N, C-alpha and C positions, 0 to 999 in steps of 0.2 A: 861613711857618708851619703856616699849611690844607697845602698843598702836602705839608709830610713826614707829618702828621696824618693826611692820609687814604693818605697811600701802608699806612704803620703800620700804618691800617683798614684796607684790603684782604688786607696782610699779614694780618695774625691771620682775616681770615675765609676768605680760601684754607686755610690749616690746620685751618680750626673753630675756631678761639678764640674766646671769646665776645668782643663790644667794648662794656664799660661804664666810662663813663671818671670819673672818682674825681671824688669831689667835692674835696676837699683840691686838687687839682694839675691834674685834664683831662689825668689818663697813662694810657692803656687801660688794662683789668685783665679778670682773668674771676670775680676773687672778685663775687658772686652769690646768695652765700647764707651761710649764718656771723654768727660774728661783724663779721668789718668785713663785710658787703656794703655796695655801693656804693665801697670806699675803695682803693686800689693795695695799704695795707700798714697792719700800728695804727699805728703814727708820722700817720701821715696825719691816721686818724680821729680821735684826741687831740688833732692839732693844728688839722683843725677846730672840736670838741667848744669847746677855750679860749680861743677864735677869737671864737667866737659868743654863748659863755657870757661873755664881754669885753664883745662889743657893747654886749649887756641889762645887763647890771650900769655898765658905761655914765654911759646915759642914768637912773639911777638905778631902771631898772626901771619906771620909767614906758612900758608897753609901748602905750598907746593915742596920749598924744602922742607919741611919735617913731618910728609901725609907717612911717614915712618909709625911717630908717634900717637898721631890721633887715630880717633874711631872712626872710620870711615859713613858707618850710617849715619853715625850724627853732624859728624864736617860736614857730608855733601849738603843737612839738611837741614839744619840750624848754622855754618860758619856765619855766619849778621846778627844770630843774637849776640856770637863773642863783638861785633863790629868787622869780622872780617869780610876780605872777599875771594871771592872761587877761582883761583887760579885760568885762566884759561883749557879747556879740556882738552885742546892736543898737548898740552903739556905736561897732564896731568896724567892724562891718558896710562903710557905709557907705564908710568910707577905703578898705574892701581891690578898692571896686565902684571906686575913683574911680582906685585902683594899677591894673589892669587896663584902666579907659581910659586914661589913660594911655600908658600901654604898651604897650597896640593903637594909638595914634596915632601915638607913633616907629616899631612897625615897619612901619607903613601909609606914613609919611614917607619913615622907610627905603628901603621898598622902589619909592616912589616915586620918588625918586633913586637908583634904577637904569640902567646904559645898557639900551635896549631888547634887547638882547639879553641879557646877563641876566636880565631882566623874563621873557622866553619860555624861556629853563633854571625857572624855579619853573613856572611854566604849564607846562612837559609834564611836572609832577611829579601832573598831575588824575590821571589814569588809576592813579596809587597810593593814592589817598586807599580807603576807609574804605568799603566799600558800601552803602548806603544812598541814600536818598531829602534832596533836603534837605536839610525840616524833621523823618527822623531822625538825620540829619547833628549838626544847630543842636538837637535834646533833647542828643548827649552831649556836646555840648559846653555846654550852660545849665546854675548850679546849679538845682535843685528851691528852693519858695520858703518847702517843709517842714525845712530842711534849717538851723534854727535852732540847733545849739551844734552844735562843733568839733564833736564825734563821728560828728556828724551829715553834717556837711562832709565828713569825712572816708570815713566811708559811702559817702555817694556819687559821690564821687571814686576808692574800690576799682574801682568795676560800671565805669569808663570804664581799667580801668589795661591789659584787658586788647586794648579797641581799641589805646590810645596802644602799648601793646608791639608789638603787628604794626606796626605802620606804619612806626616810627620802625625797624623793620630792617627791612624792604622799604625805604625810602629807604639807613641804610648800607648795604644791598647796592647802590642806584643811582650811588650817592658817586662 
């Protein structure tokens, strides 16, 4: 499945097409702007929203208690569509940090179980990392302490999107 995906991606790159995976299906498309940005179709977007809204409703809109069951990106941005209220950030932040640490540990564990050959392929990508000192790059990845509300958290993240886009574009070309 991955090889087929990469084959399609390379074909799209060769013809100067965008490589944007659909949030719903993963299908590559070129909707990088407009009302269906991020989705391969209007139907895929509607299915995605309906699914995630229903998940919030299924936990009785208790985001704090059920954070681990919800999609963080969708929930943080669209909780109100489901008729939910966002819990106080100071209560939610420790859960977000715990989930981030757990995710990091899972990735580290999976990486450790790869063969030496597979790990060396990943290490060769180091030349593709954004330019900067280790301290500068770390700063780009950390959420500042003054990001104490959802709005400030998104504002801080938005300043890093340019670096993420450039890095992702280089990775896609080398895949």
